[in-house]
C-alpha positions, 0 to 999 in steps of 0.5 A: 499499500502506498505511504500517505505524504506527511503534511506540511512540516511544522516548526515551533519558533520559527517563521516558515512559508507555506509552499502551497502559496509561493508563486507559480506561473507561465513565464516565471522560468522555463516551462518544465514538462514532467511525464510519469506514473500518477493517479488522480490526473487525467491520463494524457492531460497536462495539468499546470501546477498553480499550487503545490498543495492542490497538486499534492492532493490531486494526486492522492498524496501518494508518496510512491508516485514518480510524477509527484516526487518529480514535481517536488523535486522540481520545485525545491530546485527552482522551477516555477512554470511546471506541468504534470502529465500522467502517461500511466496509472500507479497500478502499472508502477514497478518500484524495483529496478530488478523487477522491471523486465520481468513485469514487462514494465519497459514495453508497457510504458513505451506504449503509453509514451508513444500516446503521450508524445502524440498529444503534446505535438499539439501543445506547442508548449513544452520546453524541458520534457522529462519522461520519467522511469524511461531509462537510457539503455534498457530493453526499449529505445526510449532516447530515440522515442524522446528524440524523435519526439522534440524533432517532430515538434520542432518540425511542426512548430519551429520551437525547440524543446529539450529532452532529459533522460536518466538511467537505471543502473544497479551497479556502477562499475566498469562493465555497466559503464561500458554497457552505456558507452556502447548503447550510445555508440550504437544510437542512430538519431539522424541529427535529432540527438541534439535536443536530448541529454543523458544523465548517468547515475542515480541520487538519494533524494531528500525532501521536506514533504516526504516520509523518507528518502528515496533514490532515483535519477533526479530528472526533476532537479535537473530540469528545474536547474536548467530551466532557472539558470541565466542563458549563459550557464548550462548544467555543467558543474551545477549543484543539484539541490535536494540530492543528499548523495549519489547512489553509487561509489565515486567513479573513476577519472577514466570511467568519467571520460569514457562516459563523457566521450560517449556524450553522456553526463555523469553525476558526480560528488565534489570534493565538499560533498566527499568531505561530508557536505550534503548537497554538493552533487554535480554533473560532470558535463552537459553534453546533447547527443548531437552528432560529433562536430555539431554546434549544438553539442551543449545544453547551454547552446540548445537553451540559448537557441530555445529561448531565442527562438521563442522570443523571435516568434513572440515579437513576430506574433504582434506583427502577423496580419499587419504591414509591421515588417519593418518595426519587426525587424527593429525589434528583433535587432533591439532584442539581440542588442539587449542580449549583448549588453546583458553579457550573454552574447559577444555578437550576432547577425541576423537576416530577415526575409519575407517568404512569397506567399506562393511558396509559404502557401499561407493566408498571411506572409511568412517570415524567415530569420536566419541567425548566427550568434557568437556566445561567450561560452565555447568557441563556435558560432551557433547558426540556425533558422526560424520562421514567424507565420499564422500557422505555426 
């Protein structure tokens, strides 16, 4: 039987803030979509979290629910624009990794996620997507499934969403590392890999509402940290809040190098954490699964592009159906100049052109924007194209 959550903590003699009353709303951080097992929510019906308390109640205060756990991880790690998608009911949830293959857990969940991703393609909303309990390197290829969803979303909307996926490894030894590296080498994502990052390892998570600590791939914490970072920061050596310790022995330098060379991102303890300080767990890198030599090898680059594309499309939406093409160009140029003033870019180049009606096949004009960015992080320029038009 699922153990119910305890009530919100009470402290005598101190001032506390009720988690149910802090502001959560669209636009306060990047939009984080958490997908997983839960009861109480309609399957494949995205639920916007406007109150932590209400969301906990909606999921029956079930401390075993991966979706409820990830929501709390995300909230306490800084996310303020959180969406929950129940892809499967709790009677299909299998807690122990060793029992999942025999219970046909992954095959059943893969089918559930197919339906979920199909629905989300119509939302034009996700920015960071985390399929919980759908790990990299198991019998079902959840990684390609996620990458294909992100690529299809980009193809349909010109908007970028980033996918974070974990691993499910009971013992992190040389054999496990070799298996993960081999799985990465065998992927053929045809360019869609730039949308996805794989996080290797598990952590022990401690949350104030939970009656116990638990071990998981803390995707909620990682997504929240990424969603709330300044645009010139990624996940490399970013502290993961609420993760007390890693759930495996320290990786050796050779193991870390092998994983990162395979474009995987291991969780590691800092020196302070090894001396007994809590909450000093970080990611060694923030590689995407982009092709070798790609401009989009890091989540930092991809998130910058994601935010810039959304800003351009937001600016453009105000001019659809008008004759404001000239002002649109001025507003876009001003936006990039502001990024330079904030120290987020060293330089940029933007080329904005109308697409002829005969080519766009739209009732109102389509604008094509070619962008070249020179960020401060990394040595490469970032080049991409987006469009603004009425049928995005």
